[in-house]
C-alpha positions in Angstrom: 0.0 0.0 0.0 1.5 3.3 -1.1 1.6 6.0 1.6 0.8 9.7 0.7 0.9 13.0 2.6 -1.6 15.4 1.2 -0.7 19.0 2.1 -3.8 21.1 1.6 -5.2 24.0 3.8 -8.7 23.9 2.3 -10.6 21.5 4.6 -13.2 20.6 2.0 -10.7 19.8 -0.7 -8.6 18.0 1.8 -11.5 15.8 2.8 -12.4 15.0 -0.8 -8.8 14.1 -1.6 -8.5 11.9 1.5 -11.6 9.9 0.5 -10.6 9.5 -3.2 -7.0 8.3 -2.4 -8.2 6.1 0.5 -10.8 4.4 -1.7 -8.0 3.8 -4.3 -5.8 1.9 -1.8 -3.5 4.7 -0.5 -2.7 5.2 3.2 -3.4 8.9 3.6 -1.8 11.4 6.0 -3.4 14.9 6.0 -1.4 18.1 6.7 -2.9 21.6 6.6 0.6 23.3 6.8 4.0 22.6 5.4 5.4 22.2 8.9 2.9 19.4 9.6 3.9 17.7 6.4 7.5 17.8 7.3 6.9 16.4 10.8 4.9 13.5 9.3 7.7 12.8 6.8 10.2 12.5 9.6 8.2 9.8 11.4 6.4 7.9 8.6 8.0 6.2 5.6 5.9 7.7 2.9 6.0 7.3 -0.8 4.5 10.5 -2.0 4.1 14.1 -0.7 1.4 15.9 -2.7 1.5 19.6 -1.9 -0.3 22.8 -2.8 1.9 25.8 -3.5 -0.1 28.6 -1.8 -0.3 27.9 2.0 0.1 29.9 5.2 3.6 30.3 6.8 5.4 27.8 4.7 4.5 27.6 1.0 4.9 24.6 -1.3 8.3 25.7 -2.7 9.7 25.7 0.9 8.2 22.3 1.5 10.0 20.9 -1.5 13.2 22.6 -0.6 13.1 21.2 3.0 12.3 17.7 1.8 15.2 17.7 -0.7 17.8 19.4 1.5 16.7 18.6 5.1 17.8 15.0 5.5 14.6 13.4 4.5 14.3 10.2 2.5 15.5 11.0 -1.0 13.2 8.4 -2.5 10.1 10.4 -1.5 8.3 11.6 -4.6 7.0 15.1 -4.5 4.0 16.1 -6.7 2.8 19.6 -6.8 -1.0 20.3 -7.2 -1.7 24.0 -7.7 -3.9 26.5 -9.4 -0.6 28.4 -10.1 0.1 26.9 -13.5 2.5 29.5 -14.9 5.6 28.1 -16.6 7.9 29.9 -14.1 6.0 28.2 -11.1 6.3 24.8 -12.7 10.0 25.3 -13.6 10.8 26.5 -10.1 9.1 23.6 -8.4 10.9 21.1 -10.7 14.2 22.7 -10.2 13.8 22.6 -6.4 13.2 18.8 -6.7 9.6 18.1 -7.4 8.9 15.1 -9.5 5.6 16.2 -11.0 3.4 19.2 -11.4 -0.4 19.0 -11.8 -2.7 22.0 -12.4 -5.8 21.5 -10.1 -8.1 23.1 -12.7 -7.3 20.4 -15.2 -8.0 17.3 -13.0 -11.0 16.2 -11.1 -10.2 14.5 -7.7 -10.7 11.0 -9.4 -8.4 12.0 -12.3 -5.9 13.3 -9.9 -5.7 9.9 -8.2 -5.1 8.3 -11.5 -2.4 10.8 -12.4 -0.5 10.2 -9.1 -0.8 6.4 -9.7 0.5 6.9 -13.2 3.5 8.9 -12.0 4.3 6.3 -9.3 4.2 3.5 -11.9 6.7 5.6 -14.0 9.1 5.9 -11.0 8.9 2.2 -10.4 9.8 1.6 -14.0 12.7 3.9 -13.7 14.0 1.8 -10.8 13.8 -1.3 -13.0 16.0 0.5 -15.5 18.9 0.6 -13.0 19.9 -2.9 -14.1 20.0 -1.8 -17.7 22.0 1.3 -16.8 24.6 -0.8 -15.0 24.9 -3.2 -17.9 25.4 -0.3 -20.3 28.1 1.3 -18.1 30.2 -1.9 -18.4 30.4 -1.5 -22.2 33.7 -0.2 -23.5 34.0 3.4 -24.5 34.7 2.4 -28.1 31.6 0.3 -28.7 29.0 1.6 -26.2 27.0 3.5 -28.9 27.4 0.9 -31.7 24.1 -0.1 -33.2 22.0 2.3 -31.0 19.3 4.4 -32.5 20.1 8.2 -32.5 17.7 10.9 -31.5 18.2 14.7 -31.8 16.3 16.8 -29.3 15.8 20.4 -30.5 14.9 22.0 -27.2 16.1 25.1 -25.3 15.0 24.3 -21.8 17.6 22.4 -19.9 15.1 20.8 -17.5 13.2 19.1 -20.3 16.5 18.0 -22.0 17.6 16.3 -18.8 14.2 14.9 -17.9 13.3 13.4 -21.3 16.8 12.8 -22.5 17.9 10.8 -19.5 15.0 8.4 -19.8 15.7 7.9 -23.5 19.3 7.2 -22.7 18.3 4.7 -20.0 16.2 2.9 -22.6 19.2 2.5 -25.0 19.0 5.5 -27.3 21.8 7.9 -28.1 20.5 11.4 -27.5 22.0 14.7 -28.8 20.6 18.1 -28.2 20.5 21.5 -29.9 19.3 24.5 -28.0 18.0 26.6 -30.9 16.5 26.0 -34.3 19.5 27.0 -36.5 21.7 24.7 -34.4 19.2 21.9 -34.7 19.1 22.1 -38.5 22.9 22.1 -38.6 23.1 19.0 -36.4 20.4 17.3 -38.4 22.3 17.8 -41.6 25.6 16.7 -40.2 24.4 13.7 -38.2 22.7 10.4 -38.9 19.6 10.4 -36.8 16.6 8.0 -36.6 14.2 10.5 -35.0 13.8 14.2 -34.1 12.1 15.6 -31.0 11.3 19.3 -31.6 10.0 22.0 -29.3 7.5 24.4 -30.9 8.9 27.6 -29.2 12.6 27.9 -29.9 15.2 30.8 -30.3 16.3 31.7 -33.9 13.6 29.5 -35.5 10.1 28.3 -34.5 9.2 24.6 -34.4 7.1 24.7 -37.5 9.9 26.4 -39.4 12.3 23.7 -38.3 9.9 21.0 -39.4 9.4 22.7 -42.8 13.2 22.9 -43.4 13.7 19.3 -42.4 10.9 18.1 -44.8 12.5 20.0 -47.6 15.8 18.2 -47.4 16.3 14.8 -49.0 18.5 13.6 -46.1 15.9 14.4 -43.4 12.5 14.5 -45.1 11.5 10.9 -44.1 12.9 10.9 -40.6 10.1 10.7 -38.0 9.3 13.8 -35.9 7.8 14.1 -32.4 6.6 17.6 -31.4 6.7 18.9 -27.9 4.7 22.0 -27.0 4.1 24.0 -23.8 0.4 24.3 -24.6 -2.3 22.9 -26.9 -3.1 25.3 -29.7 -5.4 23.6 -32.1 -4.5 25.7 -35.1 -0.7 25.1 -34.6 -1.3 21.4 -33.8 -3.2 20.9 -37.0 -0.6 22.8 -39.0 2.3 20.6 -37.9 0.3 17.4 -38.1 -0.4 18.3 -41.8 3.3 18.6 -42.3 3.7 14.9 -41.5 4.8 14.6 -37.9 4.3 11.3 -36.0 3.1 12.6 -32.6 2.3 15.9 -30.8 2.7 16.0 -27.0 2.1 18.8 -24.4 5.2 18.8 -22.3 3.5 18.9 -18.9 1.1 16.1 -19.9 3.5 13.4 -21.0 5.9 11.5 -18.8 9.5 10.5 -19.8 8.4 6.9 -19.9 5.4 7.7 -22.2 7.7 9.6 -24.6 10.3 6.9 -24.7 7.5 4.3 -25.3 6.3 6.3 -28.2 9.8 6.7 -29.7 10.2 2.9 -29.4 6.8 2.4 -31.1 7.6 4.7 -34.0 11.1 3.3 -34.6 9.8 -0.3 -34.7 
């Protein structure tokens, strides 16, 4: 049974979350303040801390920072649930050590339980990959990349390069990155890649411009493309889908495991 601390100062929301998670098999600990959550985490071996960002005295950012730097179990997974869904809030939470960020307005309580369960399954899968990582580390420097499929990520945000790129590497892919569109085109022309992952909003060249350029070149026109976007804009999504991409993902709604599985599916 997974154990979860729910940090929520609204008693009505807290009660609803407690019932939904309990009914789904979680052992639930409630905390109305960050201090209470930290005290529980000291005495109970919990799997997940699910915290709001806006709270009295100690906000969610401080809770994350304390859990990551205060001598707590490093295996605790931290999932932020907040109505603050600005990119800077999400990035700050992830940089402090959160494992996931869920906008409250986008999930019903039942859907939130499913999302937390999905993220926990992802983390368990990452643990299973440790054996694969250890095996890969024993390969010689000369042949460790021989025969592996190569991916180019055209992405300017370091956090997403690390998050998605690390999982792809764990799953046996070679991953290169380019932090602006012009750099990405140059890498694509000079390298031998099996798939491109392209962010829609990039310095020097937008995602659709990158895709258009790649589709015009004989060397790259048939290489599959996955698009990542910070948001869902129907007009832009339809535009790039018409250009022949294989998949379109919203960054905050796809896990590294899901992205890696899709890459594997496409390259099969």
